[in-house]
C-alpha positions, -999 to 999 in steps of 0.1 A, spaced: 0 0 0 13 35 -9 21 57 20 1 90 19 16 123 28 -4 143 55 -9 171 30 -27 148 6 -57 141 28 -69 177 28 -75 188 -8 -87 224 -4 -110 246 18 -145 251 7 -154 288 6 -191 295 2 -215 318 19 -226 291 43 -190 281 51 -180 317 58 -210 321 82 -198 290 100 -164 306 106 -181 328 132 -186 296 153 -150 285 149 -158 260 122 -140 255 89 -151 234 59 -125 214 38 -128 191 8 -109 158 17 -101 125 2 -128 99 0 -108 74 21 -98 98 49 -111 90 84 -120 116 111 -89 108 131 -65 114 102 -84 146 92 -80 159 128 -43 150 130 -35 165 96 -54 198 102 -36 202 135 -2 195 117 -8 218 88 -24 249 105 -11 244 141 -45 247 157 -64 225 182 -93 206 167 -122 197 190 -145 179 166 -147 167 130 -179 160 111 -178 144 76 -204 146 48 -202 125 17 -218 141 -14 -229 114 -38 -224 117 -76 -253 128 -97 -262 121 -133 -267 151 -156 -279 153 -192 -255 174 -213 -264 180 -250 -286 149 -250 -259 126 -235 -258 114 -199 -228 127 -179 -220 126 -142 -210 151 -116 -184 135 -94 -192 131 -57 -168 142 -30 -163 141 8 -161 172 29 -151 177 66 -166 203 89 -138 210 115 -146 226 148 -117 245 163 -109 254 199 -125 287 211 -103 317 202 -85 300 174 -91 304 136 -76 295 103 -69 324 79 -77 309 45 -66 339 25 -29 334 33 -27 297 23 -5 270 37 
């Protein structure tokens, strides 16, 4: 089995209106690999951003079929993680890693 780097599990942050409103409650949303577990997500977020993670919730978005110009295509599904940080801590997504 191939060893996975800790930077590979977290793909990128999800920046939407709902995700930015959650940042007021010390929560950040990330797109993660499909095979990532909550423990590995927690450990990797703490390593990358040097914050304390209290809780990790994961949501799996399923793929959807879509008709494009008369042919059936698919929108790929993905997994996202809702990470709750310790009170008083935050992640500045504008600066990057």
